[in-house]
C-alpha positions in Angstrom: 11.8 -43.2 -5.5 10.3 -44.3 -8.9 6.8 -44.3 -7.2 7.4 -40.7 -6.0 8.2 -39.6 -9.6 4.8 -41.0 -10.7 2.8 -39.3 -8.0 -0.5 -37.8 -9.1 -0.3 -34.0 -9.6 -3.6 -33.6 -7.8 -1.9 -34.8 -4.6 0.7 -32.1 -5.0 -2.1 -29.5 -5.4 -3.8 -30.9 -2.2 -0.5 -30.6 -0.3 0.0 -27.1 -1.4 -3.6 -26.1 -0.5 -3.2 -27.7 3.0 0.0 -25.7 3.6 -1.7 -22.5 2.5 -4.6 -23.1 4.9 -2.2 -24.2 7.7 -0.1 -21.0 7.5 -3.2 -18.8 7.4 -4.6 -20.2 10.6 -1.2 -21.1 12.3 1.3 -18.3 11.4 4.9 -19.6 11.5 6.4 -16.3 12.2 9.3 -16.8 9.8 11.8 -13.9 9.8 11.3 -11.1 7.3 14.4 -9.1 6.5 13.6 -5.4 6.0 15.1 -3.8 2.8 16.7 -0.4 2.6 14.0 0.7 0.2 11.1 0.0 2.6 13.0 1.4 5.5 13.5 4.6 3.5 9.8 5.0 2.8 9.0 4.4 6.4 11.6 7.0 7.6 10.3 9.6 5.0 6.8 9.4 6.7 8.1 9.0 10.3 10.4 12.0 10.0 7.8 14.6 8.9 7.4 17.5 11.4 5.1 17.0 14.4 1.6 18.1 13.6 2.0 17.4 9.9 -0.9 17.2 7.5 -0.7 14.5 4.8 -2.7 13.7 1.7 -3.3 9.9 1.3 -4.3 8.8 -2.2 -5.4 5.1 -2.5 -5.3 4.9 -6.3 -6.5 1.3 -6.7 -9.6 -0.9 -6.9 -10.6 -4.4 -5.6 -8.1 -6.1 -7.9 -5.1 -4.7 -6.1 -6.4 -5.1 -2.5 -4.2 -8.1 -1.8 -1.0 -6.1 -2.1 -2.1 -2.5 -1.4 -4.6 -2.9 1.4 -1.9 -3.9 3.9 0.2 -0.8 3.0 -2.8 1.4 3.4 -3.6 0.0 6.8 0.0 0.3 8.0 0.1 3.8 6.6 -3.0 4.9 8.5 -1.4 3.4 11.7 1.9 5.2 11.2 0.3 8.5 10.5 -2.1 8.2 13.4 0.6 7.2 15.8 2.5 10.4 14.8 -0.6 12.5 15.2 -0.7 13.7 11.6 -3.9 15.1 10.2 -5.1 13.4 7.0 -6.9 14.2 3.8 -7.8 10.8 2.1 -9.2 10.7 -1.5 -8.4 9.9 -5.1 -9.4 10.7 -8.6 -11.1 8.3 -11.0 -10.8 5.2 -8.8 -14.5 5.1 -7.8 -14.5 1.7 -6.1 -11.4 2.4 -4.1 -12.8 4.8 -1.5 -16.0 2.8 -1.1 -14.1 -0.4 -0.1 -11.6 1.5 2.1 -14.1 3.7 4.0 -14.8 1.0 6.7 -11.0 0.6 7.2 -10.4 4.3 7.7 -13.4 4.6 10.1 -12.3 1.7 12.2 -8.6 2.5 12.5 -8.8 6.3 13.0 -11.7 5.9 15.4 -9.4 3.7 17.6 -6.9 6.6 17.7 -9.6 9.0 18.8 -9.6 10.9 15.5 -12.5 13.3 14.9 -13.9 13.5 11.4 -13.7 16.9 9.8 -11.1 18.1 12.3 -8.4 15.5 12.3 -9.1 13.8 9.0 -11.6 13.9 6.2 -12.5 11.5 3.3 -12.8 13.4 0.1 -14.1 10.4 -2.0 -13.2 9.8 -5.6 -13.3 12.8 -7.8 -13.5 12.6 -11.7 -11.0 14.4 -13.9 -7.7 12.6 -13.3 -4.8 15.1 -14.0 -7.2 18.0 -14.6 -8.6 17.5 -11.0 -5.1 17.4 -9.6 -4.1 20.7 -11.3 -7.4 22.3 -10.0 -6.7 21.0 -6.4 -3.3 22.8 -6.5 -5.2 26.1 -7.1 -8.4 25.6 -4.9 -9.2 22.4 -3.1 -12.7 23.3 -2.2 -13.6 24.1 -5.8 -11.9 20.9 -7.0 -13.8 18.7 -4.5 -17.0 20.6 -3.6 -18.2 17.8 -1.3 -16.7 15.1 0.9 -17.3 11.3 0.7 -20.7 11.8 2.3 -21.7 14.6 -0.1 -21.5 17.2 2.6 -20.2 20.7 1.5 -16.4 20.6 2.0 -16.0 24.1 3.1 -17.8 23.5 6.4 -15.1 21.3 7.9 -12.4 22.9 10.1 -9.6 20.8 8.6 -10.3 22.3 5.1 -9.6 25.8 6.4 -6.0 24.7 6.9 -5.7 23.4 3.3 -7.0 26.0 0.8 -5.0 24.2 -1.9 -2.5 21.4 -2.4 0.7 23.3 -1.8 3.9 22.7 0.3 3.0 25.4 2.8 -0.2 23.4 3.7 0.6 19.7 2.9 3.7 18.0 4.2 3.6 14.9 2.1 1.5 13.0 -0.4 1.3 9.3 0.1 0.0 7.4 -3.1 -0.8 3.8 -3.4 -0.6 3.0 -7.1 -1.8 0.2 -9.3 -2.3 2.0 -12.7 -3.4 5.2 -14.4 -4.0 7.7 -13.0 -1.5 7.1 -10.3 1.8 8.1 -8.8 3.3 9.4 -11.9 0.4 11.8 -12.4 0.7 12.9 -8.8 4.4 13.5 -9.5 3.9 15.5 -12.7 0.9 17.6 -11.7 1.2 18.1 -8.0 4.5 17.0 -6.4 6.9 18.6 -8.9 5.2 21.9 -9.4 4.3 22.4 -5.7 7.4 20.8 -4.0 5.3 18.5 -1.8 7.3 15.3 -1.0 5.9 12.1 -2.6 6.0 8.6 -1.0 4.6 5.8 -3.2 3.5 2.1 -2.7 3.0 -0.1 -5.7 2.1 -3.7 -6.7 5.1 -6.0 -7.2 4.9 -6.0 -11.0 5.2 -2.2 -11.1 8.3 -1.9 -8.9 10.8 -1.9 -11.8 9.1 1.0 -13.6 8.8 3.1 -10.5 12.4 2.5 -9.1 14.0 5.1 -11.3 11.8 7.8 -9.8 13.1 6.8 -6.4 16.7 6.7 -7.5 16.4 10.1 -9.0 15.0 11.6 -5.8 11.6 12.4 -7.3 10.0 9.8 -4.9 11.0 10.2 -1.3 10.1 6.6 -0.6 8.9 3.5 -2.4 7.1 0.4 -0.9 7.0 -2.5 -3.3 4.6 -5.4 -3.4 3.5 -7.8 -0.8 7.0 -8.3 0.5 7.4 -4.5 0.9 4.1 -4.4 2.6 5.2 -7.0 5.1 8.4 -5.2 5.8 6.4 -2.0 6.3 3.9 -3.6 8.6 6.8 -4.7 10.8 8.4 -1.3 10.9 5.1 0.3 11.9 4.7 -2.4 14.5 1.4 -3.7 13.1 2.1 -7.1 11.5 -1.0 -8.1 9.5 -2.1 -9.8 6.3 1.1 -9.1 4.4 3.4 -10.7 7.1 1.1 -13.7 7.2 1.3 -14.0 3.3 5.1 -14.2 3.6 4.8 -17.4 5.7 2.6 -18.9 3.0 4.9 -17.9 0.2 7.9 -19.2 2.0 6.3 -22.6 2.7 5.1 -23.1 -0.8 8.6 -22.2 -2.1 10.1 -24.7 0.2 7.6 -27.3 -0.9 8.5 -26.7 -4.6 12.2 -26.8 -3.9 11.8 -30.1 -2.0 9.9 -31.7 -4.9 12.4 -30.5 -7.4 15.2 -32.0 -5.4 13.4 -35.3 -4.9 12.4 -35.4 -8.6 16.1 -34.9 -9.6 17.2 -37.6 -7.2 14.6 -39.9 -8.6 15.6 -39.2 -12.2 19.3 -39.7 -11.5 18.6 -43.0 -9.6 16.5 -44.4 -12.4 19.0 -43.4 -14.9 21.7 -45.1 -13.1 19.7 -48.3 -12.9 
C-alpha cells in the first residue's frame, strides 16, 4: 500500500489517457438518466404544429463545438424528422456558420430536404441586436443574401417568412455561448413578437440561464454536454455527447478509486 502511495503521477496520467482512448473506440453504453429540463426542451420542439417553420441560430464559434455541436446535430435531426422547415443563421458569429455548413448539408440531405424550399442558410449577419430588430420588420432587407451570397428574395421559403413574427415563425432555437446570444434573442425578438424560444448553452452558463426557464421566458433549456447527451437519446440519435459521458464516468470512477486507495494507504501507514 505504501508503494501505491508513492506511485509516479505520470503513470496516473497514462492510465487516464488510456481510459479516454478506450471509451472513445469502445463505448461502454453506460446509462444516462434524462433530466426534466432536457425533456422539457425536447417536448417544446417536438410538440410544435405539423408543418412548422423554425429559426435555428447557432450562436457559437469553434471554441464551443464540443458541447454545442451535438445539440445542433440532434436539433437538426429532430426538426427534420418532424418535417419542419428551417431558417438557419446567426448574427456576428462569423466562424459558426462556416464550420456548421457541412453538417447542415449532410443531415438535411439525408432527409431529402431541398435548399431554398425546405430550408435555407442565411449565413452570419453583422449588427447583433440591431440586425435582430430589423429582421422583425423585414427579413429580406435585414439579410439581403443567403450563405452563398445569392439574393434572398428568390427562394420560395422566404416568401413564407417576410419577417420574424409569430404568424410566420413557430419557434426560435438558439445555441448560446456568449454575446450576442439567447438573451438578445429574448429581448429583441422573442418577447416583442411572441415567438417561443428554446435555448441550448454550455455547462458553465446553465446557472445564469436557468432563471429565464423558470420564469417561462424560455420554453426549454438544454445544458452542457450532459444535457446534449440526454437530448441525443431523446431524439434517437446517440452521438458524440453520449460517448463523452462514458469517458467522464470512467475518469470519475478512476479518480474515486485512487482517492479511496490513497486514504486506505494513509490510514494504514499511520497505524503502523
